[in-house]
Structure formats: C-alpha cells, structure tokens
N, C-alpha and C positions, 0 to 999 in steps of 0.2 A: 644790378644796383649801380646808380650813378656814382662815379668816383672810386668804385672798388676795382680790384684787379686780382688775378690769380697768381700767387707766388710759386714759381717753379723751384724744384729742389736744386740746391747748389750742386754743381758737378763735383765729382771726386778730384783730388789733386792730380794734375797732369803727370807729375813724376811717378805717382803710383800706377797710373794707367800705362805709362811707358815701361816701367819695370815689369808689370804683369805681362805685357805684350812680348817683351824679350824672353821672359821665362816660358811663355806658351810656345813661342817659335822654336826655341832651343830644346824644350823639354827638360831643362836642367837649370837649377839655380846657380851652379858653378859657372856654366857657360854664359848665363845671363849676366852674372856679376862681372865676368871678364869683359864682355862687350860694353857694359856701362861704366867700367872702371870703379866699381864699388865692392864692398865685401859681401860674402854669402849671407851674413846676418842682415845686412841692409836690404837685400832683395826680399828676404823672408819677412822683415818688418813692413816693407812697403806693400807686399801682397796681403798681409794681415790687415793693414790699415785700409786697403781698398775693399776687402770683404766687409769690414766693419762699416765703412761708409755706405756701401751699397745694400748691406743687410742680406747678402747672398753668398753662399758658399761657392767659391770658384775652383778650389783645389781640394783634393782629398787623398787619404792614404798616409802611410808612415812618412816621417820627415825626409828619409833618404830615398823615397820612391813616390813622390807626389805626382798625381795625374790630374788632368782637368776634369771637372764635372761637366755636365751638359751645358749648364749656364756659362761655365768658363770657356768651353769650346765656342759657343755662340758669340761671346764677347770678343774673344781673340780673333775670330773670323772677320769682325768688323774693324777691330783696331789696327791690324796689320796694314790693310790698304789705306787706312786713314793716316797713319804715321808716315807711310811711303809718300802719300800726297803732300803732307807737310814738308817733308825733305825736298821733294821736287819743287814745291812752291818757293822755298827759301833759296834753292840753288838757281832757279830761274830768275829771281829778282836781284841776285847779286850782280852788280855792275862790273864789267871788265873781266869776268871770270868765265872760262869755258864750262859748258854743261857736261859733266861726266856721267856716262851711262855704263852700268855694269851688265855685261852679257855673259850668261852661262852657256857653255858650248861643249860639245863632244871634243875631246882632246885631239883626236886624229883629224877631224874635220877642220879644227882651228889651224893645225899645222900645215895640212896639205891643200886646203881650199880657201879658208877665210883670210888668214894672215897674208898670204901672197897678194890678195886683192885689196886688203884693207887700206893701203896708202891712197888708193883712188877715192875712197869714202872720206878720209881725213883731209885730202886736198880740196874736195868739193864742199866739205863742211868743217872749216877750221874752228868754228865755235863749239864743236863737240869733241870730247875726249871719250875714247872707248877703252874700258877695262874688261879684259877677258878673264873668266874663271872656268876651270875645267870641271865638268861633272857629267856623269852618265845617269844620274837618278831621274826619276819621273818628276816633272814640274808640278808643284802644288803651291799656288799663290795664297793659300791660307797660311802657309808656313814660310815660303821663300820671298825674299825682298829685293832680288835683282830686278833690273828693268826689262829684261827680255831673255829668252833662251832659244837655242837652236837644238833641235832634237830630230831623230828619225821617228816618225809617227806611224804606228800600225793602225789598221782600220778600226779596231775595237778599243783603241787606247783612249783613256780619259785623263784630262789634266784640269783639276778643279780651278774655277775662276780665271781661266785663261782664254784669250782670243788667239786662235791659230790662223796663220797665213802660210799656205803652201807656197814654196818658192822654187822647188826643184824635185823632179822625180828621182826615184832610187833604183839604181841598177846594180846587179851583182854578177860576178863571174870569177873563174879560176885564174890566178896569176902566179907566176913563179919566175925564177931567174931564167934569162934567155937560154943559157946552155942546158938547163934542166928541162925546160919546156920543149926544146928541140928533140929530146929523147922520148917525148910522150905524144906521138902523132895521132892517137885515137883516144876516145873516151874510156875505152877498156884499159888502155895503158895509164891514163890519167887516174883512174880509180885505184890503181895499185901503188901510186906514189905516196910518200909520207904526207899526211894531211895536217895543216896548220889551222889552228882556230883560236879565237879570242874568248876569254871568259865572259866578256860583255855580250856575246851572241854565240853561244855554244852550238846552236842548231843551224849554223850557216850552211854547212854541207847538205844536210837533209832538206833544208828549205830550198836551196838551189836545185837539188835533184828533183824535188817535187815539181818545181816550175818547169823543168826541162822534160818531165815525164820519164825520168830515169829510175832504175832500181839499182842503187849503188850497193855493192857488197860491203861487208864490214871492213873498216880500215885496218891495214896491216901495221901501220905506225901512225900515232897521233901525237902532236906536240901542241900544248896549250900555253897561251901567253895572257898576261893580265889585261892588256889593252891592245887595240887594233894597231897602234903605231909600232908596237914591238913585233906583232905578227907580220906586219908589212916588211919591216927590216929583216926579219927571219926569212921571209920569202926572197927578198933581194939577195941574201947571202947564200941561197941555194939549199936551205934546210928542208924545203918541202913546198907544197902547193897550198895556197890560201884561197878561200872564197871571200872576196873583198868587195865593198862598195866601190863603184867607179870613181866617185868623188874622193875617195881615200887614196887611190892609186894612180889617178890620171897623170899627175906630173911625172911619176916614175915610169909609166908605160910610154908616155910621149918622149921622155929622155932616153929610153932604151934600157933602164935599170931593171924593168920588169917586162915580161912578155905575156900577152893574153890572146893566144891563137884561137881559143874557143869562143871569144867574144863575151858579151854581157847580156843578161836578160833583165827586163824590168820587173821589179817586185811590187806587190800591192801595198806598198808603204811609200812614204815621201819625206823629204826634208821640210820642216816647218819652223816658222818663227812664232814663239809663244810670248805674249805680253799680258800683263795683268788686265783682267776684264774691266772695262769701263773707265780706265785711267788714261787720260789724254796727255800726250807729251810730244811736242814737235820734234825733239831730238830722236826719240824712239820711232816716230813716224818716218823720219828721214832714213833711219837705219833700215827699217822694214822695207821701205820702197827701194832702197839700194840693193838689198838682198834679192828682191824679186827681179830687178833688172839684171843683176849679175847671174842669177840662176838661168834666166832666158839666154844670156850670152855664153854660158858655160858649154864647152865642146861636148857633143854627144859621144857615147862610147862606141867602140867597134862592135858590130853585130854580124856574126857569121852563121851560115847554115852549114851543117856537117852531118856526117853519118853517125848515128848513135851506137854503132857497133864498137 
C-alpha cells in the first residue's frame, strides 16, 4: 500500500547487550562486573532487562551457577565479534594514536623466539603497538577477544571461528647441558638419563620416540615442570634431558648453554597464527605477514643421523 511502511522492532539497549556479552565470555557475573566496572547486581539486572526486551530466555539455572541456553549461546557467538569490530573501528579512527593489538602467545615461544625479533616489527610499523599475553589454552573466538594468537597446532586440532596461517614447522629433539650430554654418546645412554618434561606437553618423550622409531624403556627418573621455560632452564642447569621444540631452545643451543648432539626431528604439527574469522584489520595483517617472513628466515635445527643402539 502506497505510503505504508513496515516498522522494525526497536533493538535492545546496547548496554544490556554489552553486559550480556561480557557475562557469556567470562561465564561469571562477578568477572563480567569487574571488566565493566559495575556491581554484580547491575550485571544481573541488565541481563534480566535484555531477556525481557527480547522475550527469550538467555540464561538458566540457579543464581550462583547460571549457564547459557541455546539461544544465549547463539546470541553470544554473534555479539563477541561484533563488539570486537566496534572496538577496532574506534581505535582505527582515533587520530594520532597507535593501533594496539593484543597477541596471545605461548610463554616460552614469546621469550625465546618472538620478543628477540619483535623490535624489527615495531621499527617497521611504528603505528602499531603489540601487547603480549601468555596462554597455552586452545583458541576459541566465540569466547576470546584478543586480536591474534600464536599456538602449536596439531593436525586434528580445531579452533572455532579462527583463520589459521602456518608460519613455521615444528621440530623436537633432546637437549641438555653440554657437560651432561657429553656423557651420553648413544641413544641407549640417553634413555637412562633423568627425563625432564613440561606439564603442557607430558607426552613429549613418547611422541619423539615414535617419530624416531624407538622403543624407549621406562624412565628411571622423571622431573616435571609447569611450563616449558622452566623445563628448559632445568636442562641448562644439568638436571636432566628435555625433549624440546627447536624454536624454544635455538638461542641456548647456538649460545652453547645447551647441547643437542642427537639433532631434531620434524613433528606433524606447526606454529600457526590464529586470527578471528572474517575480521579485517591492517595492523593484524601486518603482524601476520611479518610472522611468516620471520618464520622463513628462522635458522633450521641441526639434524644428525646416528646409530639407534
């Protein structure tokens, strides 16, 4: 009919959507309240108002253990990238301010590989600031709001709503203090040495042995550390032998703090940069491209052939 028009429903208040998104991402009203600098009660009221506005139940369960309903999950999956895009747009349009990107990274990789190279990126891109946060968790961009992440990716590993760019292969091998490794001339001797491992990848020894076609006996002594950087320092101190990624130990091997007489073997996994799917950002593009270039320039590990006896 001429002159008529269809009236669309008014959108719910933006503040209620933002509050719900924070709660969905954290899974906690307390943590959402801390992020938004409001009270727990304010978060609860905003979510209740949003549900009333939409006429849909978004959360269910007792007040101290609320969980998202299916409708809540679907809404949250769309809101998180939307709010990230708004933040990106605001930061991009601010005049005279550098664009800050937050990169989630494996701690040992950051210390041993990324940070020593990072000045080169910052010099080439003075308009970009890089904030690093340490994490070993799987990346899930339905929940996570950082701009990119560096992880070791296994062939069967999935990261929801992420675009993955492989930038460096993954090699592993046994390393230890030079004076200790000098006493371990064969794989048989190596298998009897104290074994160091990280809680972040407990099966490093068995995975390496499988790639080498070895049948390792049970360890006589095992020492576990919470993170790879602690394990590497324990190896430097002579506490035992660690199976470590080349990227984590290359500076120490090159400097002579660690020895790797048995070389390294390539694993069916790789270092990858993960960014939110479908989100365009020139600063993140530049960081991704720089990672790829640095990965190509990274020195390869020593590879030796030896008797398996």
